[in-house]
C-alpha positions in Angstrom: 100.9 79.9 118.8 99.8 82.2 115.6 96.8 81.6 114.0 95.9 80.9 110.6 94.5 83.7 110.0 97.3 86.4 111.3 100.2 84.8 108.9 100.1 86.3 105.5 103.8 86.3 103.8 104.1 89.1 102.0 106.0 89.8 98.7 109.4 89.6 100.1 108.5 86.4 102.3 107.9 88.2 105.5 105.2 87.7 107.6 103.2 90.6 108.1 99.4 91.7 107.8 97.8 91.8 104.4 97.1 95.4 104.6 100.8 96.5 105.8 102.1 94.4 102.9 99.8 96.4 100.4 100.7 99.5 101.8 104.5 98.7 101.3 103.8 98.0 97.4 101.5 100.9 97.1 103.9 103.0 98.8 107.0 101.7 96.6 104.7 101.9 93.4 103.9 105.6 94.4 107.6 106.4 94.7 108.6 104.9 91.6 106.0 106.1 89.6 107.1 109.3 88.5 109.2 110.2 85.7 112.4 110.3 88.0 111.0 107.2 89.8 110.9 105.4 86.5 114.2 106.9 85.3 115.7 106.1 88.9 114.5 102.4 88.9 115.7 102.0 85.1 119.0 102.5 86.4 119.5 100.5 89.4 118.3 98.1 87.1 121.1 98.7 84.6 123.8 98.4 87.4 122.3 95.6 89.0 120.0 93.1 87.3 121.3 93.8 83.9 124.8 93.8 84.9 127.1 91.1 83.4 130.1 90.2 85.3 133.3 88.7 84.2 134.8 85.1 85.5 137.4 87.3 87.3 134.7 88.3 89.9 135.4 87.4 93.6 133.1 85.7 95.7 133.0 88.3 97.7 131.8 90.9 94.7 129.6 88.5 93.6 127.7 88.1 96.9 127.6 91.6 97.0 126.3 92.3 93.3 123.7 89.4 94.0 122.3 91.4 97.4 122.0 94.3 95.3 120.2 92.6 92.6 117.7 91.0 94.8 116.4 94.3 96.4 116.3 95.9 92.9 114.2 93.1 91.8 112.1 93.3 94.8 111.7 96.9 94.4 110.2 95.7 90.4 108.0 92.8 92.4 106.4 95.2 94.6 105.6 98.0 91.7 103.9 94.8 89.7 102.3 94.2 93.3 100.5 97.3 93.6 99.4 97.3 90.1 98.0 94.2 90.8 96.0 95.2 93.7 94.9 98.6 92.0 93.3 96.4 88.7 91.4 93.9 91.3 94.2 91.1 91.0 96.1 89.8 93.9 98.2 87.1 94.4 98.8 86.3 97.9 100.7 83.3 99.5 99.5 81.1 102.5 101.1 79.5 105.6 102.5 77.2 103.3 103.8 79.5 101.2 101.8 78.4 98.4 100.3 81.1 95.7 96.5 81.9 96.1 94.9 84.2 93.8 92.2 86.7 95.4 89.8 88.6 93.2 90.1 89.7 89.5 90.4 87.7 86.3 
């Protein structure tokens, strides 16, 4: 049985240490903070999150697109998480999925 202190749900909903979760967010923020990284993330958003499909899309195509959208949104969420960490504002999730604000204003 895991102890309460070892449980931390990451930004992606997977349990890992808070330090490991912060490192993932910071690594992604560095990757997507250069001008090329910002342009790449915007491109990924344009072909996934911002894409509008017609009524004729198949269930399989829609599931595929939704998976892509999830990954791009997760990258963007991780970048935002790293920004909150660097400004001393962190929102973490407890073992019951409730948000807990730590530090900052």
